[in-house]
N, C-alpha and C positions, 0 to 999 in steps of 0.2 A: 504494500500500500504506500502511496505517495500523496502529498498535498497537491491539489490541482484545482484552481479556480474556486478556492474556498471550501473544497471537499477533500476527504480522504478517498482516493480512488485506486483500484487495482491496476498494476502494470500488466500482470498476466495472472492466469489461474493455474493451479498446480497440475492439471491434467495434460496440458500441452505446453511446449516451449514457445517462445515468441515466433520463431520461424514456422513451427507446426501450426500455431493458431492463425498466422497470416495465410498459410497455404490452405488451411481448412476453410477459411472464408472464401477464398478464390474457387475452391472445388465443391464446397457443400454450403453451409450457412453458419453464421455466427450471430450471437445476440450481444449487443453492447448496451450497457446502461449509460445513457447520456443525459440523465435528469439534471445534471449540473448546468446544462445550457439554460439560458434565460428565455422563457416563453412569455410572450406578451401580446396584447391585442390593442389595436388602435382604431377607434371609431369616431363617430360624429360626422356631420355633414361636410366637414373640411378635411376628412381623413386622407382622401386621395391627393388633394392639393398639398397637404402638409408633407406627406411622404415624398411627393414629387419635388418638394423644396429641399429636403435634407438628403435625398438620394438621386442618382442619375437614371433611375429605372423608368421605363415606359409603362407606367401604371394605367394610363388611359385605355390601353389595348389589352390589359391583363384580364382574362376571363375569370368568372367565379371558379374557385377551387383550382386555379392555376398559380404556380409559384415561379419566382424568379430570384436568382442570386443577385445581390446588389451590395452596396456599401453605404454606411453612414459617413457623410463628408463634413469636414470642417469648413465653415464659411471663410472666404478669402483665399485660403491656401489650396483647398481641394484635397487635403490630406485625409487618409482613411481613419475615421474614429473606430470603426469596427466593420467586419464583413457580416452580412446578414442574409437570411432567406425571408422573402416577403410572399405571403399567400393572400389572395383576395378571397374573402368569405362573403356569402350572401346571408339572408335572414335564416338563422339556424334555431332549431327548437331543442338543442341538446346542451345540457350542462357540461362544462362551465361556459357555454357559448350562448345561453338563452337570452341574455340581455344585449347581445350584439345588435348594432344598428343594421339597417338594410344593406349598407355598403360599408364593410369594415375589413380590417386586415389582421392576419396572424403573423407575427414577426418573431424570429428566433435569432438571438445574438449570443456572443461567447461569454462563458462564465468568468474568464480571466479579465474581461472588461466590464464586469457587472457594475462596479461603483462609478466608473467613468461614464458608462452608457446611461446610467440612471440620472446623473447630473446633466448629461447632454440632452436627454429627452425632457427632463424637467425644465431646463432653460428654453429649449426650442418650443415646447408646447405652450409655456407661459407667454413667450413672445408672440407666438402665432395667435393665441386667443385674445391677446390685447389689441392686435392689429386687424383681426378679421371677424366678420359677422358669422361665417361658417366655422363653428367651433370644433375642437378636437379633444377626444378623451384618450388617456393612456393608462392601461391597467396591466400590471405584471401578474401572471398566473403563478402565484407563489406555491411551491412544493408540487406543482404539476409534474407528473412523471413523463419521461421521454425515453423510449427504447428504440434502438436501431436494429432491425432484422435485415441482415445483409448476406448476399451470396446467391448463387444460381438456384438453390433450393428454397429461397425465401418465399416466393409466391406460392409454391406448392404447400409449404408449411402453414402459411397464413390462411390459405383457402380452406384447409381442413378444419379450422376453428371458426369459420364464418357462420353467422346465424342461418343464412340461406345462400350457399354458393351459387345456386342457379339464378339468383336475383342480383347479388353483388359480385359480378364477374371481375376478378382482378385484372384480366387481360384487357379490360376496357379502361383501366387506369394507366395512363402512360407516364413516362418520366416527366417530373415536374407538375403532376396533377395530384389531387388529393380527394378524399371522400370520407364521410362519417360512416363507420361500420360498427356493428355489434358482434362480439366474439362469444362463442360458447365456452364457458369456463369449465375446468375439470370437475367442478361441483355439479355441472349440468345447468347452472343458471346462466343467464345472458349478462354480459358486461354492460356498463353504461356505454353510450356511444363514444368511440375513440376516433381521433382524427388521424387517418393513415395517409401519409404523404410519400409518393413514390420517388425515391432518390436516396441519397446518402453520401457518405464521406469516404467511400472505398473504391469507387469506380465500378462496383458490381451493381446488378439489379438488387433492389431491396426497398424497404419501407422504414420511415421514421414515424413512430406511433406515439401520439400524445395521449396520455392516460391520466385519469383522475388519481390523486394521491392514494386514496383508500384502496384502489384496485390494482395499482402497479405491481405489488408482489404476486397477487394471484394470477395476473395475466402473464407475467414472466414465468411463473411455475407451470402454468397451463401449456405455454408454447414449448418449454423444455421437455415436459413430460410427454406431450403429444408427439413431438417430433422424434424423441429418443436420441441417445448419444451417438448413434451412427449417422445422424443428419445434422444435429444442431448442438453447438457448444457455446458457452460464455466466452467472451473475449475482452481483453483489457486495453489500456492505453498504448502499450507497446505495439501490438498488432495494428491498432487503429492508426498509429503514426506511420508505420511503414506502408500500410495500405494506401493512406491518403497521399503519401509522397510518390508512390508509383503512379497514382492517378493524377499527379501534377497539381494537387490542391494545396492552397496556402494555409499556414497556421499563424493566426494573429499573434503578434508579439515576437515573431521570428521572421516570417516572410513578408509580413505587412506591419505597418505602424503608422503613427500620426503624421509622420513626415513624408510618407509615400503616397503618391497619387495612383489612381487606377491605371493610368497610361504607363507609368514607370513599372507597375506590377504586372504588365502584359494582360490587363483586364479591361482594355478599351471596349471590348464587346459588351460590357455591362452598361455602357452609355448608349441608350436607345437612339435610333436614327432621328426620331422626332426631337429628342433632347439635344442632339447635335445641331439641329437646324434652329431651334428656338431657345436653348439654354433654360435659365430659370431655376437652376439648382445650385447649392452651395459649391463655391469654387469653380463655377462654369467658366469664369474669365481666364483661369489658369488651364483647366483641363481641356477645353475646346481648342486652345492654341497648341497644346502639347500633341493633340491628335494629328494636327496638320504638319507635314514635313516642312523643314526650313526652306526647301526649294520652292514650296508653294505658299510661302509667306507666314507659316506657323513658327512656333518656337521649338517643336519636337521635344525630346528629353535627352538628358545626358547619360542616363543609365536605364537598363531594362532587366527585368527578371527573366532568367533563362534556366534550362535544364542542363545538367552535365553528367557525363559518364567518366568516372575517375579510375585510373589504373592503380593497382596496388592496394594500399590500405584505404578504408572509407574516410571521406572528408566529413568533418563535423562543422556545426555552426561556428562562424568566426574565421574559418580557414581563408587565407588570402588566395585570390585568383591572379595569376600572372600571365603576361603575353609570352611569346616564344623567346623574347630577349630578357625576360626576367623582370619587366616593369609591372608594378601592381596596377591591375585594371578592374578589380572587383573583390567581392567577398561572398563566401558561402553563407546561406541562412538556414538551410536544413540539409541533412545528409544521412544516409544509412546504407548498409548492404541490402540489395533487393533480393528477397527470397525467390521471386518469380524469374528474374533475369539472370540471377547468379552473377551480378555485377554490382559495383558500387555506384549509387546514384546520388545526385545532389541537386539542389536549386540554389540560386543566389542572384546577386545583382552585378551586372558587368557594364563596362563603359560602352555607350552606344557606338556601333560600328563593329564591335566584336561579337554581336549577339546572333549572327546568322548561323543556322544549322551547319555543322561540319567544321566550324572554326576550331583550330587546334590551340589549346591553352595549357597552362600548368596550374596545379592546385597544391599549395603547401600543406602537407600532412606530416605531423610529427617532425617538423623542421626540415623536411625534404620535399623539393618540388616533384610532383607526380604528373605524368602525362594525363591530359583530359581533353574532352571534346564537347562542344556545344551540341545538344540534341533537342529534338522536339519533345514537348510534353502534351498529353500524358506519356509516360514512359512505356506503358502497355495500353492496348486498346480498351476503351471503356465498354461496358456491357449493359448500359442503361436500356430499359424496356421501352421501345418506341413503336411497338406493334410488329407483327410478323407471325411466323408459324409457332414460335415457342419463346418464352421469356429467356430460356437458356441460350 
């Protein structure tokens, strides 16, 4: 157990090593307790406009029960306060969603940014409500459970516990979509409605399931008992980190911080096309110029987040990236051995111009420069369910 985001959390469980747990998720399914994440809802008649101010997301075109990855942005600088998932919800009849307005949003942020985000939202909501007739409400779902069922067997395992699999067909829920479901517990009773969002932090197909505090233990136990140890195991922070790194996903506080903009982080795609045309979000005066190359009148950026394959020993956070002549051009922000590729992978920030795939560089590991190369991310193909013959 280690302290993480204000909680004591398991790095691994004693039935599998870190590499075995990683591979189990890729081949079968794992269950992660991610209840440390901060779940919140934002409502009121001004909810969409408010979120469109503090993030660069194209929320006007986000359909009900559709999600988008985005970032909370600092005004002026466009630096990333936190990365977030935003889901549009409609009028729901399900606790704890029963008092939600006709058009409101479910927002998930990082536990490590809990206090900073709380102050950011407090200030932003107060300023908004003072300046606008269309008001905003912000409510944190305290103690709400969140479990991530990840891996190629995830849909099969969850389907077996649905109230009525013939009605709630999981194949109809695509990556980035969500639905309220009821699960048949081991006791035979039905659970309260849970919000199942298709996606996750591993690059695999799977679901992040928001559960009432009282029912979180029974739902976890039901899934584990129903699936059996030959299909489903618990997994901890260690496997979660190597899985997300193979999937090319950022960890806030390491690969993202307050001084980093989405463009520098190679996340320009979270800035919607309509937002590029009209702006209107925090830091737009900086970010929109960064998106445009200098040759076309923009400012571009001086550094970019990249993926690396490193020879020899694995590179860790803080390792220097050098050019072929030994000049420092960047720094590693995350790194580990990849159980899937059997290679050492890393991501970091590198001077603009060196970021192209195939560029040869060096990374200093244990005081020795190691040969490395810039590579595309994700490091392995993602397996998100976007329709087809089989979720696998």
